[in-house]
C-alpha positions in Angstrom: 26.2 -17.6 -13.4 23.4 -15.3 -14.1 23.1 -12.0 -12.2 19.8 -13.2 -10.9 21.6 -15.7 -8.7 22.6 -12.9 -6.5 20.5 -12.5 -3.4 20.3 -8.8 -4.0 17.2 -9.7 -6.0 15.0 -11.6 -3.6 13.0 -14.4 -5.1 9.6 -15.9 -4.7 8.0 -19.3 -5.2 4.5 -20.5 -5.7 1.9 -20.0 -3.0 -1.1 -22.4 -2.9 -3.7 -19.7 -2.6 -4.5 -20.0 -6.3 -3.8 -22.8 -8.8 -3.7 -20.3 -11.7 -4.0 -16.7 -12.4 -6.7 -14.9 -10.5 -8.6 -12.0 -12.1 -11.5 -9.8 -11.1 -14.6 -9.9 -13.2 -13.5 -9.5 -16.8 -15.8 -6.5 -17.3 -13.8 -4.5 -14.7 -10.3 -5.2 -16.1 -9.6 -2.5 -18.8 -6.9 -4.4 -20.6 -5.8 -7.8 -21.8 -2.5 -9.6 -21.7 -0.9 -11.1 -24.8 2.3 -13.2 -25.0 5.5 -12.2 -26.9 8.7 -14.3 -27.5 12.4 -13.4 -27.8 14.8 -16.0 -29.1 18.5 -16.2 -29.7 19.9 -19.5 -31.2 23.4 -20.1 -32.3 24.0 -23.7 -33.1 27.7 -23.2 -33.7 28.2 -21.7 -30.2 25.5 -23.9 -28.7 23.6 -20.9 -27.3 19.8 -21.2 -26.9 17.8 -18.5 -25.4 14.0 -18.4 -25.4 12.2 -15.7 -23.4 8.5 -15.4 -23.2 7.0 -12.2 -21.7 3.6 -10.6 -21.3 2.5 -7.4 -23.0 -0.6 -5.3 -22.4 -3.3 -4.4 -25.0 -6.5 -2.4 -24.8 -5.6 0.1 -22.1 -7.1 3.5 -23.0 -4.0 5.4 -21.9 -1.5 4.3 -24.6 1.4 6.1 -23.1 0.9 4.3 -19.8 0.5 1.0 -21.6 3.8 1.5 -23.4 5.5 2.2 -20.0 4.0 -0.9 -18.5 5.0 -3.0 -21.6 8.6 -1.8 -21.2 8.8 -2.8 -17.6 7.3 -6.2 -18.4 9.8 -6.9 -21.2 12.7 -5.6 -19.2 11.9 -7.9 -16.3 11.8 -10.9 -18.5 15.0 -10.0 -20.3 16.9 -9.6 -17.1 17.0 -13.4 -16.8 19.4 -13.6 -19.7 21.8 -10.9 -18.3 25.2 -12.1 -17.3 27.3 -14.6 -19.2 25.3 -16.0 -22.1 28.5 -17.7 -23.3 29.1 -20.7 -25.5 27.1 -23.7 -24.3 24.5 -21.8 -22.4 20.7 -22.4 -22.4 18.3 -19.9 -21.0 14.5 -20.4 -20.8 12.1 -17.8 -19.4 8.3 -18.2 -19.1 5.8 -16.2 -17.1 2.6 -16.5 -15.1 0.1 -13.8 -14.5 -0.9 -14.3 -10.8 -3.3 -11.3 -10.6 -4.8 -9.2 -13.3 -7.0 -6.5 -11.9 -8.0 -2.9 -12.7 -5.3 -1.5 -10.4 -2.7 -4.3 -10.0 -0.9 -6.6 -12.4 1.3 -9.2 -10.7 3.5 -11.5 -12.7 6.0 -14.3 -12.0 8.9 -15.0 -14.3 10.2 -18.5 -14.2 13.6 -19.0 -15.5 16.0 -21.9 -16.2 19.8 -21.5 -16.8 22.2 -24.3 -17.8 25.7 -24.4 -19.1 27.7 -27.3 -20.6 30.8 -26.1 -18.6 29.9 -28.2 -15.6 27.9 -25.7 -13.4 24.7 -27.0 -11.9 21.5 -25.9 -13.7 19.5 -23.2 -11.9 15.8 -22.9 -11.7 14.4 -19.7 -10.1 11.9 -16.9 -10.4 11.6 -13.2 -10.2 8.4 -11.2 -9.9 7.0 -7.9 -11.1 4.1 -6.0 -9.6 2.7 -3.0 -11.4 0.2 -0.3 -10.5 -1.9 -0.1 -13.6 -3.3 3.3 -12.7 0.2 5.0 -13.0 2.3 2.5 -14.8 4.9 2.2 -12.0 6.3 -0.7 -10.0 4.8 -1.4 -6.6 7.4 -1.8 -3.9 6.6 -4.0 -0.9 7.1 -1.1 1.4 4.1 0.7 -0.3 1.7 -2.0 0.6 3.1 -3.6 3.8 4.9 -2.5 7.0 8.3 -4.3 6.3 9.9 -4.3 9.7 10.8 -6.6 12.6 7.2 -7.1 13.4 6.6 -8.7 10.0 9.7 -10.8 10.6 8.3 -11.9 14.0 4.9 -12.8 12.3 6.8 -15.2 10.0 8.6 -16.7 13.0 5.3 -17.2 14.8 3.8 -19.1 11.8 1.4 -16.4 10.6 3.0 -17.0 7.2 3.4 -20.6 6.1 6.3 -22.0 4.2 5.1 -23.2 0.8 8.4 -23.7 -1.0 10.5 -25.8 -0.8 8.7 -28.8 0.7 9.1 -29.5 4.4 11.2 -32.6 3.7 13.8 -30.4 2.1 14.0 -27.8 5.0 12.9 -29.3 8.2 13.2 -26.1 10.3 12.8 -23.2 7.9 12.5 -20.6 10.7 16.0 -21.5 11.8 17.2 -19.5 8.8 15.9 -16.4 10.5 18.7 -16.7 13.1 21.3 -14.2 12.2 24.1 -16.7 12.8 22.6 -19.0 10.2 21.6 -16.4 7.5 22.2 -12.8 8.4 20.8 -11.5 5.2 17.2 -12.5 6.0 17.2 -10.6 9.3 18.9 -7.6 7.7 16.1 -7.3 5.3 13.7 -6.4 8.1 15.8 -3.8 9.9 13.8 -0.6 9.8 15.6 2.4 8.3 17.7 0.4 5.8 17.3 0.4 2.1 17.6 -3.4 1.8 13.9 -4.1 1.5 12.7 -1.3 -0.7 12.7 -3.4 -3.8 11.8 -6.8 -2.5 10.1 -9.2 -4.9 6.6 -10.4 -4.0 3.3 -11.2 -5.7 -0.4 -11.0 -5.2 -3.2 -13.5 -5.8 -6.9 -13.2 -5.2 -6.6 -14.3 -1.6 -3.1 -13.7 -0.4 0.5 -12.4 -0.5 3.8 -14.2 -0.7 7.3 -13.4 0.7 10.5 -15.2 0.0 14.2 -15.3 0.8 17.3 -16.5 -0.9 18.9 -19.7 0.5 21.4 -22.3 -0.6 21.3 -24.0 -4.0 20.8 -27.5 -2.5 17.7 -26.2 -0.7 16.1 -24.8 -3.8 17.8 -21.4 -3.9 14.8 -19.6 -2.2 12.2 -20.1 0.5 8.6 -18.8 0.1 6.2 -17.9 2.8 2.6 -17.1 2.1 -0.4 -15.9 4.0 -4.0 -14.9 3.3 -4.7 -11.2 3.4 -7.3 -11.7 6.2 -4.5 -13.2 8.4 -2.0 -10.3 7.9 -4.2 -7.1 7.9 -2.2 -5.5 10.8 0.9 -5.7 8.6 -0.6 -4.1 5.5 -0.7 -0.5 4.5 -4.4 -0.7 4.0 -5.0 2.9 2.8 -3.1 2.3 -0.4 -5.7 2.4 -3.2 -4.3 -0.7 -4.9 -6.0 -2.8 -2.2 -9.3 -2.0 -3.8 -8.5 -4.9 -6.2 -8.9 -7.3 -3.2 -11.9 -8.0 -1.1 -11.9 -6.8 2.5 -8.4 -5.2 2.5 -8.7 -1.6 1.6 -9.4 0.9 4.4 -9.3 4.6 4.0 
């Protein structure tokens, strides 16, 4: 099974705050996104790998653009890490959820299947980049990730948007340590568990998600509008200038 099946890399699903990629006014975004494709096909071994990934073009700082492009490609290629053995099919696509002058937020959708009898896997990873410095944005840079945030989810400030409610009737039960200790562990202040959590931005809101069992969809996603979670955000981070009503010096 792919390395991405490990819950050490937390995963995110779609949030209904935007049907497609959101961008600021085009005149304010100093770059464009183009699509590239990596393929590996071996009919004899029945190996089929197709990975689509975004690349940046037009940024004035070419060194920073190169650094961003490497991060984008590496994030997509990670979906094929692990056992790409005989009889394996890997497909990766991407969606740009936010493309702004300061923030680029991308979802990588991936599919993995093997003819050795394992169940197919569908999942996602995310990558959020600070365009102004070419570095990853960690959740702890833009939100107070602690037990208060966990409590907000339990109180319904965030709504579960994946999987459907008919799949998980009581999603908040998974925040009981006896049911799934990993979720609560991620919110314990002072640990390093949450420093690299996946998440993504849209025009209006932020999503959080947590690994769960394969029959339940492999991850749960909770989403909220920025206006509903302002107390939980690090609002003096300049990246919030991409989003209306969030940034506060």
